[in-house]
C-alpha positions in Angstrom: 173.6 -111.7 -113.1 169.8 -111.8 -112.4 169.8 -108.5 -110.9 171.6 -107.1 -113.9 169.1 -108.8 -116.4 166.4 -107.2 -114.6 168.0 -103.7 -114.9 168.3 -104.3 -118.6 164.7 -105.4 -119.0 163.7 -102.3 -117.1 165.9 -100.0 -119.3 164.7 -101.5 -122.4 160.9 -101.2 -121.4 161.4 -97.3 -120.4 163.5 -96.6 -123.5 161.5 -98.0 -126.4 158.9 -95.9 -128.2 155.8 -97.7 -129.5 153.9 -96.7 -132.5 150.3 -97.4 -133.5 150.3 -100.1 -136.3 146.9 -99.0 -137.5 146.9 -95.3 -138.8 143.4 -93.6 -138.9 142.2 -92.6 -142.4 143.3 -89.4 -143.8 142.0 -87.6 -146.7 143.3 -84.5 -148.9 141.6 -82.3 -151.7 144.2 -80.5 -153.6 142.9 -77.8 -155.9 145.1 -75.7 -158.3 143.3 -73.0 -160.4 145.5 -71.4 -163.1 143.4 -70.8 -166.1 141.2 -68.1 -165.5 139.0 -67.2 -168.2 138.4 -63.4 -167.4 142.1 -62.3 -167.0 145.5 -63.6 -167.4 146.4 -67.3 -166.1 148.6 -67.7 -163.0 151.8 -69.5 -163.6 152.0 -71.7 -160.6 148.6 -73.1 -159.1 148.1 -76.3 -161.4 151.9 -77.2 -160.9 151.5 -76.3 -157.3 148.6 -79.0 -157.0 150.5 -81.7 -158.7 153.5 -81.4 -156.6 151.7 -81.1 -153.3 149.4 -84.1 -154.3 152.3 -86.0 -154.6 153.5 -84.9 -151.1 150.2 -86.1 -149.5 150.5 -89.5 -151.3 153.9 -90.1 -150.1 152.4 -89.3 -146.5 149.9 -91.8 -147.0 146.8 -89.7 -147.5 143.9 -90.7 -149.8 144.0 -87.8 -152.2 141.8 -86.0 -154.4 143.4 -83.8 -156.8 141.9 -81.2 -159.4 143.1 -78.1 -161.7 141.2 -75.2 -163.3 137.7 -76.0 -161.7 134.6 -74.1 -162.6 132.1 -73.5 -159.9 130.2 -76.6 -160.7 133.2 -78.7 -160.9 134.4 -77.6 -157.6 131.1 -78.4 -156.1 130.8 -81.9 -157.7 134.2 -82.9 -156.7 134.0 -81.3 -153.2 131.0 -83.7 -152.6 133.0 -86.8 -153.7 135.9 -85.6 -151.4 133.4 -85.2 -148.5 131.9 -88.7 -148.8 135.4 -90.0 -148.5 136.1 -87.8 -145.7 133.1 -89.1 -143.6 134.3 -90.4 -140.4 138.2 -89.6 -141.2 140.6 -88.7 -138.5 142.0 -85.9 -140.6 140.5 -84.0 -143.5 142.8 -81.4 -145.4 142.0 -79.2 -148.2 144.9 -77.3 -150.2 144.0 -74.5 -152.4 146.2 -72.4 -154.8 144.7 -69.9 -157.0 142.8 -66.6 -156.7 141.0 -65.9 -153.4 140.1 -62.7 -151.7 138.1 -61.1 -148.8 134.9 -59.0 -148.4 133.9 -57.6 -145.2 136.3 -60.2 -143.4 134.8 -63.2 -145.3 137.1 -65.0 -147.5 136.1 -66.5 -150.9 137.9 -68.9 -153.4 137.7 -68.1 -157.0 136.6 -70.7 -159.5 138.0 -70.1 -163.2 134.8 -69.3 -164.7 133.8 -66.5 -162.3 133.4 -63.1 -163.9 132.1 -61.1 -160.8 130.8 -58.5 -162.8 127.7 -57.8 -161.1 127.5 -56.8 -157.5 125.4 -59.8 -156.7 127.8 -62.4 -158.3 130.1 -63.1 -155.3 127.6 -65.4 -153.5 126.8 -66.9 -156.7 130.1 -67.5 -158.4 132.4 -67.8 -155.7 133.1 -70.5 -152.9 133.0 -69.2 -149.4 135.6 -70.5 -147.2 133.4 -70.9 -144.2 131.0 -73.1 -146.1 134.0 -75.3 -146.9 135.3 -75.5 -143.1 131.6 -76.1 -141.8 131.1 -79.2 -144.0 134.7 -80.6 -143.0 133.7 -80.2 -139.7 130.6 -82.2 -140.0 132.8 -85.2 -141.4 136.1 -85.4 -139.8 137.6 -85.2 -136.2 140.4 -82.7 -137.4 140.3 -80.2 -140.2 143.1 -78.6 -142.0 142.8 -76.2 -144.7 146.0 -74.3 -146.4 145.5 -71.6 -148.6 147.9 -70.2 -151.2 145.4 -67.8 -152.4 146.4 -64.5 -151.0 146.9 -62.7 -154.4 145.9 -59.4 -155.7 142.4 -59.4 -156.4 142.1 -59.2 -160.4 138.4 -58.3 -160.7 137.7 -54.6 -161.9 134.5 -54.3 -159.6 135.3 -53.6 -156.2 131.9 -53.8 -154.1 129.5 -56.7 -153.8 126.4 -57.5 -152.0 127.2 -59.5 -149.1 124.7 -60.0 -146.0 122.3 -57.5 -147.6 125.0 -54.9 -147.6 127.1 -53.4 -150.4 130.5 -54.1 -149.1 133.9 -53.1 -150.7 136.4 -56.1 -151.5 139.9 -56.0 -150.2 142.5 -55.5 -152.8 145.0 -58.0 -151.5 145.0 -61.1 -149.4 142.6 -62.8 -147.2 140.9 -62.4 -143.8 141.7 -63.9 -140.7 139.5 -66.7 -139.6 138.0 -67.8 -136.5 138.5 -71.6 -136.4 136.6 -73.9 -134.2 138.1 -76.6 -131.9 140.8 -79.0 -133.7 141.1 -76.8 -136.9 144.3 -75.6 -138.4 143.9 -72.8 -141.4 147.1 -72.0 -142.8 147.7 -69.1 -145.3 150.3 -68.4 -147.7 151.0 -65.0 -146.1 149.8 -62.6 -143.2 145.9 -61.4 -143.3 145.7 -58.5 -145.6 148.8 -59.0 -147.4 149.7 -60.5 -151.0 151.3 -64.0 -151.6 153.8 -64.2 -154.6 154.1 -66.7 -157.5 157.8 -66.6 -157.4 160.4 -67.2 -160.2 160.4 -70.8 -160.0 157.9 -73.8 -161.1 156.3 -73.6 -157.9 155.2 -70.9 -155.7 157.5 -70.1 -152.7 154.8 -71.3 -150.2 153.8 -74.5 -152.1 157.6 -75.6 -152.8 158.3 -74.8 -149.0 155.3 -77.0 -147.9 156.1 -79.9 -150.2 159.6 -79.9 -149.0 158.9 -79.4 -145.2 155.7 -81.8 -144.9 157.6 -84.8 -145.6 159.8 -84.3 -142.4 159.0 -87.8 -140.7 157.0 -87.5 -137.4 156.9 -83.6 -137.5 153.8 -82.1 -136.0 152.1 -79.6 -138.3 152.6 -76.6 -136.4 156.4 -77.5 -136.3 156.3 -77.9 -140.2 154.5 -74.6 -140.6 157.1 -72.8 -138.8 159.8 -74.3 -141.2 157.7 -73.2 -144.0 157.5 -69.8 -142.8 161.2 -69.6 -142.3 161.6 -70.9 -145.8 159.3 -68.6 -147.3 160.6 -65.4 -145.6 163.9 -66.1 -146.6 162.9 -66.9 -150.2 161.2 -63.5 -150.5 163.4 -61.5 -148.4 160.8 -61.1 -145.8 158.2 -59.7 -148.2 156.0 -62.8 -147.6 155.2 -64.3 -144.1 152.8 -67.1 -144.0 150.4 -67.2 -141.2 148.0 -69.7 -139.5 145.3 -69.9 -137.2 145.1 -73.0 -134.8 142.9 -74.4 -132.4 144.5 -77.8 -132.5 144.2 -80.0 -129.5 145.3 -83.2 -131.1 149.0 -83.7 -132.6 148.7 -83.7 -136.3 151.8 -85.4 -138.0 151.6 -85.5 -141.9 154.6 -88.0 -142.3 154.2 -90.8 -139.8 157.4 -93.0 -139.7 157.6 -96.0 -137.2 161.0 -97.1 -138.4 163.8 -96.9 -136.1 167.6 -97.7 -136.7 168.0 -101.4 -137.0 170.1 -102.6 -134.1 170.2 -105.9 -132.0 168.8 -104.6 -128.5 171.3 -106.7 -126.5 174.7 -108.2 -127.2 177.0 -110.1 -125.0 181.0 -109.7 -125.3 183.9 -111.0 -123.6 186.7 -108.4 -122.4 189.8 -109.1 -120.9 191.7 -107.0 -118.5 195.3 -105.8 -118.7 195.5 -106.3 -122.4 194.9 -102.8 -123.9 192.0 -101.8 -126.1 189.9 -104.6 -127.1 187.6 -104.4 -130.2 184.1 -104.8 -129.4 182.8 -105.7 -132.8 179.8 -104.1 -132.4 177.4 -103.7 -135.6 176.9 -100.4 -137.4 173.2 -99.4 -136.9 171.3 -99.5 -140.0 168.7 -96.5 -141.2 166.3 -98.4 -143.7 165.7 -94.8 -145.2 169.4 -94.2 -145.6 169.5 -91.3 -143.1 172.7 -90.7 -140.9 172.8 -92.4 -137.6 174.5 -90.8 -134.5 174.6 -92.4 -131.0 175.0 -91.2 -127.5 176.4 -93.4 -124.6 173.7 -93.5 -121.8 175.4 -95.6 -119.5 179.4 -96.2 -119.8 181.0 -99.5 -118.4 182.1 -98.9 -115.0 185.1 -101.6 -115.0 186.7 -99.8 -118.1 186.8 -96.9 -120.6 185.6 -96.9 -124.2 188.0 -96.0 -126.8 187.8 -95.0 -130.3 190.8 -94.5 -132.7 193.0 -94.5 -129.6 191.2 -91.8 -127.7 188.8 -92.0 -124.7 185.1 -91.8 -125.5 183.7 -88.8 -123.5 180.4 -89.2 -122.0 177.6 -87.0 -123.8 179.8 -86.5 -127.0 178.0 -88.0 -130.1 179.5 -90.8 -132.2 178.7 -91.3 -135.8 177.2 -94.7 -136.3 179.5 -95.8 -138.9 182.4 -95.6 -136.2 180.5 -98.1 -134.0 182.2 -101.2 -135.4 185.5 -99.6 -134.3 184.6 -99.0 -130.7 187.2 -100.6 -128.2 187.3 -101.1 -124.3 190.0 -100.7 -122.2 190.0 -102.4 -118.7 193.1 -102.0 -116.8 195.4 -104.7 -115.4 194.5 -105.9 -112.0 190.7 -105.5 -112.5 188.3 -108.7 -112.3 190.9 -111.3 -111.2 187.7 -113.4 -111.1 185.0 -112.9 -113.6 182.8 -109.9 -113.4 179.8 -108.5 -115.4 179.7 -105.0 -116.6 177.1 -103.2 -119.2 177.2 -100.5 -121.7 173.9 -98.7 -122.6 173.8 -96.6 -125.7 171.1 -94.8 -128.0 171.1 -94.4 -131.7 169.4 -91.2 -133.2 168.4 -90.9 -137.1 167.4 -87.9 -138.7 163.8 -88.0 -138.2 163.8 -88.5 -134.4 163.7 -92.2 -134.4 165.8 -93.8 -131.3 166.8 -97.2 -130.6 168.4 -98.5 -127.3 171.5 -100.7 -127.6 172.6 -102.7 -124.7 176.0 -104.4 -124.4 176.7 -106.8 -121.5 180.5 -107.2 -120.9 182.0 -110.7 -119.3 185.3 -109.1 -117.9 187.9 -111.7 -117.5 191.5 -111.4 -116.4 194.0 -111.4 -119.4 197.0 -112.3 -117.3 198.9 -115.8 -117.2 198.1 -119.0 -119.1 194.5 -118.5 -118.8 194.3 -115.1 -120.3 196.6 -116.3 -123.4 193.8 -119.2 -123.9 190.9 -117.0 -123.6 192.7 -114.4 -126.2 193.4 -117.2 -128.6 189.9 -118.6 -128.4 188.4 -115.1 -129.0 190.7 -114.5 -132.2 189.7 -117.9 -133.3 185.9 -117.0 -133.0 186.6 -113.6 -134.9 188.3 -115.6 -137.5 185.4 -118.1 -137.9 182.8 -115.1 -138.0 184.8 -113.6 -140.8 184.8 -116.9 -142.7 180.9 -117.5 -142.0 180.1 -113.8 -143.1 181.9 -114.3 -146.5 183.9 -110.9 -145.8 187.1 -112.4 -147.1 186.7 -112.2 -150.8 190.5 -111.9 -152.0 190.8 -113.4 -155.5 187.3 -114.4 -155.9 186.8 -112.0 -158.8 189.6 -113.6 -160.7 188.2 -117.0 -160.1 184.9 -116.3 -161.7 184.8 -117.1 -165.4 182.1 -116.3 -168.1 180.4 -119.1 -169.2 178.1 -119.9 -172.2 175.3 -122.3 -171.7 172.8 -123.7 -174.1 169.3 -123.9 -172.7 166.8 -125.6 -174.5 163.1 -124.2 -174.5 159.9 -126.0 -173.6 161.5 -128.8 -171.7 161.0 -127.8 -168.1 163.7 -127.1 -165.5 167.3 -127.6 -166.9 170.2 -128.0 -164.7 172.9 -125.2 -165.3 175.7 -127.1 -163.5 177.5 -124.1 -162.5 180.9 -124.5 -160.6 181.5 -122.7 -157.4 184.2 -120.1 -158.6 186.8 -120.8 -155.9 187.8 -123.1 -153.2 188.2 -120.3 -150.7 185.8 -121.2 -147.9 185.6 -117.5 -146.9 183.7 -116.8 -150.1 180.1 -117.4 -150.9 177.6 -116.3 -153.5 174.4 -114.2 -152.8 
């Protein structure tokens, strides 16, 4: 028995996943520029910003959100954001609005930009590289997400940049060379246009908000799922893109909860009496997801049964079916008490896992002694039913509505409520 306990302890130690209780600080700046002054408004960016900011808040970020920023407003709010990002583990900037590239350099366009003169681009627009450099100076990891690859709406097509008159690109943004531990995501591939779509949100922002909340998913996995969704939503016309030099894992939605399950249970099982109910508790997912379980180590002295059929090793079982699991130990096994073990793992929708261990005390079910043990087990099960208040037949009919006068201002007043039934199996909670 001591040897078995040692095996169980080693099994549990090797199986449980630990999570860091102290999450490092993470900040996000979300901008949506819709109401441009020089040309028709974009219908989605302000709504995109509102929705994406909620996503980051749900993921535990400190969030700065703004819409329809002028150049001066952007600079003021970005300074406030940088102050909060100082020393952060992860700094994110999410921008939805107009942006385009000139000579391989990307610019984000404030709502008050006119860009009528050749020298206006460096004065009125925001250099993406400047944003990135300032983030690098403040945080360990930088993520920039750009839903800004729309058509260039400005009539002027050439601007002074780096002492040269350079023609602006008509569509999309340029690829960015990122430094170490940086990810830059684009709503579409370099040089291509992104779409506002027919819905309330752009296809890219809608997909990001939906996918970013998948718990414990690394951001590159999230962006791959976003890419699939956008390609499907646009019939292949828009393909999101990203540049990554990340060396650390970035998980947006951290989740430490795992299916709730007693780690070790002990059950008495009789041999030679057919399938015996194990009475295992149903695993609970605090987030309401579906739980499945897999048998990691089946019992050696008998076989597991579910609804009259043997449970095959490697075949998943629904968590809701666990209370119906039985064990069938053949006649003649364990004439003297023996110890056996079942090890299983529960899995939730988010990658969480919990190990469960059941230790079996296998006894012979034959003869008078077997009958006595069986009677004792049945009595124990009935007592458990009573204690848990499961048997509630007739309780509803026993409850009567009552009017009670309660005087005001005299302190606590006894209600003198009678318990609705004498049935010991009924309890009130």
